[in-house]
C-alpha positions as CSV (number, residue, x, y, z in Angstrom):
1,M,-39.2,28.5,-34.5
2,E,-40.4,30.9,-37.1
3,R,-40.3,34.0,-34.9
4,V,-37.5,35.8,-36.8
5,A,-35.6,35.5,-40.0
6,K,-32.4,33.5,-39.4
7,S,-30.3,36.0,-41.3
8,Y,-31.0,38.6,-38.6
9,A,-30.9,36.4,-35.5
10,P,-27.8,37.3,-33.5
11,L,-25.3,34.6,-32.4
12,I,-25.0,34.8,-28.6
13,E,-22.2,32.9,-26.9
14,N,-21.1,32.7,-23.3
15,K,-17.5,31.3,-23.1
16,G,-15.2,31.7,-20.2
17,G,-17.6,34.0,-18.4
18,K,-17.8,36.5,-21.3
19,T,-20.9,37.0,-23.3
20,T,-20.6,38.0,-27.0
21,V,-23.3,39.1,-29.4
22,T,-22.5,38.7,-33.1
23,L,-24.8,40.5,-35.5
24,S,-25.1,39.6,-39.2
25,E,-24.0,42.1,-41.8
26,D,-27.6,42.9,-42.8
27,H,-28.6,43.7,-39.2
28,P,-29.1,47.5,-38.7
29,G,-26.8,47.4,-35.6
30,Y,-23.9,45.7,-37.5
31,G,-20.6,47.6,-37.0
32,D,-22.0,49.8,-34.2
33,R,-19.6,48.7,-31.4
34,R,-21.4,50.7,-28.7
35,Y,-24.7,49.1,-29.6
36,V,-23.2,45.6,-29.6
37,E,-21.5,46.1,-26.3
38,H,-24.8,47.3,-24.8
39,R,-26.5,44.3,-26.2
40,E,-23.8,42.1,-24.7
41,R,-24.3,43.5,-21.2
42,I,-28.1,43.0,-21.4
43,A,-27.6,39.4,-22.7
44,A,-25.1,38.5,-20.0
45,A,-27.5,39.6,-17.3
46,A,-30.4,37.7,-18.9
47,L,-28.3,34.5,-19.2
48,H,-27.6,34.6,-15.5
49,A,-31.2,35.3,-14.5
50,R,-33.0,32.7,-12.4
51,A,-36.6,31.7,-12.6
52,G,-38.7,33.5,-10.0
53,D,-36.3,36.4,-9.7
54,P,-37.2,39.9,-10.9
55,A,-35.8,40.7,-14.4
56,P,-32.4,42.3,-14.3
57,Y,-32.3,46.1,-14.1
58,V,-31.1,47.5,-17.4
59,M,-29.4,50.9,-17.6
60,Y,-30.9,52.1,-20.9
61,S,-29.0,54.7,-22.9
62,E,-30.3,58.1,-23.9
63,E,-30.5,56.6,-27.4
64,D,-32.7,53.8,-26.1
65,D,-35.0,56.2,-24.4
66,S,-35.2,58.4,-27.5
67,T,-36.1,55.4,-29.7
68,W,-38.7,54.3,-27.1
69,R,-40.3,57.8,-27.1
70,L,-40.2,58.1,-30.9
71,V,-41.7,54.7,-31.6
72,T,-44.3,54.5,-28.9
73,T,-45.6,58.0,-29.7
74,A,-46.1,57.0,-33.3
75,L,-47.6,53.7,-32.4
76,S,-50.0,55.3,-30.0
77,K,-51.5,57.4,-32.8
78,L,-51.8,54.5,-35.1
79,H,-53.3,52.3,-32.4
80,E,-56.1,54.8,-32.0
81,Q,-56.9,54.4,-35.7
82,Y,-56.2,50.7,-36.4
83,A,-56.1,48.7,-33.2
84,T,-59.0,46.8,-31.6
85,A,-60.9,48.5,-28.8
86,E,-59.9,45.6,-26.5
87,Y,-56.2,46.1,-27.3
88,L,-56.5,49.8,-26.4
89,T,-58.0,48.8,-23.0
90,C,-55.1,46.3,-22.4
91,I,-52.3,48.7,-23.3
92,D,-53.8,51.5,-21.2
93,A,-54.0,49.2,-18.2
94,L,-50.2,48.6,-18.3
95,N,-49.7,52.4,-17.8
96,L,-46.3,52.4,-19.6
97,P,-44.0,55.4,-19.4
98,S,-43.9,57.5,-22.5
99,N,-40.7,59.3,-21.9
100,R,-38.3,56.4,-21.2
101,A,-37.9,52.7,-21.7
102,P,-39.6,50.7,-18.9
103,Q,-38.0,48.0,-16.8
104,L,-39.2,44.5,-17.8
105,R,-39.6,43.7,-14.1
106,D,-42.1,46.5,-13.6
107,V,-44.1,45.4,-16.7
108,S,-44.0,41.8,-15.5
109,D,-45.4,42.7,-12.1
110,A,-48.2,44.7,-13.7
111,I,-49.2,41.7,-15.9
112,G,-48.8,39.3,-13.1
113,E,-51.3,41.1,-10.9
114,V,-53.9,40.7,-13.6
115,T,-53.4,37.3,-15.2
116,G,-50.5,35.6,-13.3
117,F,-48.3,35.7,-16.3
118,R,-44.7,36.8,-15.9
119,M,-42.1,38.0,-18.4
120,F,-38.8,36.2,-18.0
121,P,-35.6,37.9,-19.5
122,A,-34.3,36.3,-22.7
123,A,-30.8,37.0,-24.0
124,G,-32.1,36.8,-27.6
125,I,-34.1,34.3,-29.7
126,V,-34.9,31.2,-27.6
127,G,-35.6,27.7,-28.9
128,T,-39.1,26.5,-29.7
129,T,-39.4,24.2,-26.6
130,T,-38.1,26.9,-24.3
131,F,-40.4,29.6,-25.7
132,Y,-43.6,27.6,-25.8
133,G,-42.8,25.6,-22.7
134,G,-42.6,28.8,-20.8
135,L,-46.1,29.8,-22.0
136,A,-47.5,26.6,-20.5
137,D,-46.1,27.8,-17.1
138,K,-47.4,31.3,-17.6
139,S,-43.9,32.6,-18.3
140,F,-43.1,34.6,-21.5
141,N,-39.5,34.8,-22.6
142,A,-38.9,38.4,-23.5
143,T,-35.9,40.4,-24.7
144,Q,-34.8,43.5,-22.9
145,Y,-32.8,45.3,-25.7
146,I,-34.3,48.0,-27.9
147,R,-34.1,48.1,-31.7
148,H,-31.3,50.0,-33.4
149,A,-32.0,53.7,-33.7
150,T,-31.3,53.8,-37.4
151,Q,-34.3,51.4,-38.0
152,P,-36.9,52.5,-35.5
153,W,-40.1,51.7,-37.4
154,F,-39.6,47.9,-37.9
155,S,-37.5,45.5,-35.9
156,P,-36.3,42.3,-37.8
157,E,-36.0,40.6,-34.4
158,P,-38.3,40.7,-31.4
159,D,-37.1,43.6,-29.3
160,M,-38.5,45.0,-26.0
161,I,-40.9,47.3,-27.9
162,H,-42.4,44.3,-29.6
163,E,-42.5,42.2,-26.5
164,I,-44.1,44.7,-24.2
165,I,-46.3,46.8,-26.6
166,G,-47.4,43.7,-28.5
167,H,-47.4,40.6,-26.3
168,G,-47.4,42.4,-23.0
169,A,-50.8,43.9,-23.7
170,H,-52.1,40.5,-24.7
171,L,-50.9,38.9,-21.5
172,A,-52.6,41.6,-19.4
173,N,-55.9,40.3,-20.6
174,E,-57.4,37.2,-19.0
175,R,-58.8,35.5,-22.1
176,W,-55.8,36.1,-24.2
177,A,-53.4,35.1,-21.5
178,R,-55.3,31.8,-21.5
179,M,-54.8,31.4,-25.3
180,Y,-51.0,31.8,-24.8
181,E,-51.1,29.2,-22.1
182,L,-53.0,26.8,-24.3
183,V,-50.4,27.3,-27.0
184,G,-47.7,26.2,-24.6
185,K,-49.6,23.2,-23.4
186,A,-50.4,22.1,-26.9
187,V,-46.7,22.2,-27.9
188,L,-45.6,20.3,-24.7
189,R,-47.9,17.4,-25.5
190,L,-46.7,17.0,-29.1
191,T,-43.7,14.9,-30.1
192,N,-44.1,15.3,-33.9
193,P,-41.9,18.3,-35.0
194,E,-44.3,18.9,-38.0
195,A,-47.2,19.3,-35.6
196,V,-45.2,21.7,-33.4
197,Q,-44.4,23.7,-36.6
198,L,-48.2,23.8,-37.3
199,V,-48.9,25.3,-33.9
200,S,-46.1,27.8,-34.4
201,R,-47.5,28.8,-37.8
202,V,-51.0,29.3,-36.4
203,F,-49.5,31.4,-33.6
204,W,-47.9,33.6,-36.2
205,F,-51.0,34.2,-38.2
206,S,-53.1,34.8,-35.1
207,M,-51.2,36.2,-32.1
208,E,-48.5,37.8,-34.2
209,C,-50.4,38.9,-37.4
210,G,-54.1,38.5,-36.7
211,V,-56.7,41.0,-37.9
212,V,-60.4,41.2,-37.0
213,E,-63.5,42.9,-38.1
214,E,-64.8,45.5,-35.7
215,K,-67.8,47.7,-36.4
216,G,-67.4,47.1,-40.1
217,E,-63.7,47.9,-40.2
218,L,-60.6,45.8,-40.2
219,K,-58.6,46.2,-37.0
220,V,-55.2,44.9,-35.9
221,W,-54.8,42.4,-33.1
222,G,-51.5,40.6,-33.7
223,A,-48.4,41.7,-31.7
224,S,-46.1,41.9,-34.8
225,L,-48.5,44.3,-36.6
226,L,-49.1,46.3,-33.5
227,T,-45.4,47.2,-33.2
228,S,-44.6,48.0,-36.8
229,T,-45.7,51.6,-37.7
230,G,-45.1,51.0,-41.4
231,E,-47.0,47.7,-41.6
232,M,-49.9,48.9,-39.5
233,A,-50.4,51.9,-41.8
234,Q,-50.8,49.6,-44.9
235,F,-51.9,46.2,-43.6
236,R,-55.3,46.6,-45.3
237,N,-53.4,46.3,-48.6
238,A,-52.4,42.7,-47.9
239,D,-54.3,39.7,-49.2
240,I,-56.8,39.4,-46.4
241,R,-58.2,35.8,-46.0
242,E,-60.8,34.2,-43.8
243,L,-59.6,32.1,-40.9
244,D,-58.6,28.8,-42.4
245,L,-56.4,26.2,-40.7
246,A,-55.5,24.3,-43.9
247,G,-54.6,27.6,-45.5
248,M,-52.4,28.7,-42.6
249,A,-50.6,25.3,-42.7
250,K,-49.7,25.8,-46.3
251,Q,-48.9,29.5,-46.2
252,G,-45.3,30.3,-45.7
253,Y,-44.0,33.6,-44.4
254,E,-41.0,35.7,-43.8
255,P,-41.1,37.6,-40.5
256,D,-38.7,40.4,-41.5
257,V,-40.9,41.8,-44.3
258,Y,-44.4,43.3,-44.4
259,Q,-46.8,40.3,-44.6
260,P,-48.4,39.8,-48.0
261,V,-51.1,37.5,-46.6
262,L,-53.1,38.0,-43.4
263,Y,-56.0,36.1,-41.8
264,K,-59.0,37.8,-40.3
265,A,-61.6,36.8,-37.8
266,R,-65.2,38.1,-37.6
267,S,-64.5,39.2,-34.1
268,L,-62.1,38.6,-31.2
269,G,-64.5,36.0,-29.9
270,H,-64.3,34.2,-33.3
271,F,-60.5,34.2,-33.0
272,E,-60.7,32.9,-29.5
273,D,-63.1,30.0,-30.5
274,F,-60.9,29.2,-33.5
275,L,-57.7,29.0,-31.4
276,E,-59.2,27.1,-28.5
277,D,-60.7,24.5,-30.8
278,F,-57.4,24.0,-32.6
279,L,-55.1,24.1,-29.6
280,T,-57.1,21.6,-27.5
281,T,-57.4,19.1,-30.3
282,V,-54.2,19.3,-32.3
283,D,-52.1,16.1,-32.0
284,D,-49.1,14.4,-33.7
285,D,-51.4,13.0,-36.4
286,S,-53.0,16.3,-37.4
287,P,-53.8,16.2,-41.1
288,Y,-52.5,19.7,-41.5
289,A,-49.1,19.1,-39.9
290,I,-46.4,20.8,-42.0
């Protein structure tokens, strides 16, 4: 699954009842033993979580809370300028705390009351089938750790800021929660790995990095863009292309860098129609399978 660059993805192992998290040398948290041990405690709790139970309570550090405050304050200002009006309504409805990191269980409950979706704790990057299969059941696998304080403006792996500020807001909206569910159902009916990869790539260029026209301006909708202060401030400098399934299928990407190519819709309704048409018709013999 192309959710994160492999060089940054941590190796999580659970042997003999002990959970270890091994970060690559180019990860901002590499060598920070306190951060790694904190990640290990969070991962261990997630690995033992059972479906249907509330997400484990996490004792966030002062550094976590400080990073949350710093990043969300900056993002809020950028959202007012660059995010779609519908996104602003969604994120406001979650009523997230500004002074501390929220508990995933509380955010999950708030989303569930609106759309029935739940956020299930993930120890780290999960496999393609697990991630998309969960969406089909209205369950979003979400991490609970927060990015390293030395690199607050962009996370090379999906941390809680990305999951909640980005995807959480989407899932608190009826029509967009339905799109996530359709993504999951599409993947579950496919057996061709290349067709699954196509769905994953369309997900990236829409739900993660999609932009739309709104009142004559380009606005951000994708979760990845919405949670990167640096990228949001300069996304209009990217090569902005019209929605194009064939183009998306051919366009590679690296998730740990600012995106050089983005796809825009004429409106959120245009995005919705494009995704629904694709997700309800894609099959193992799709001509655009990667």
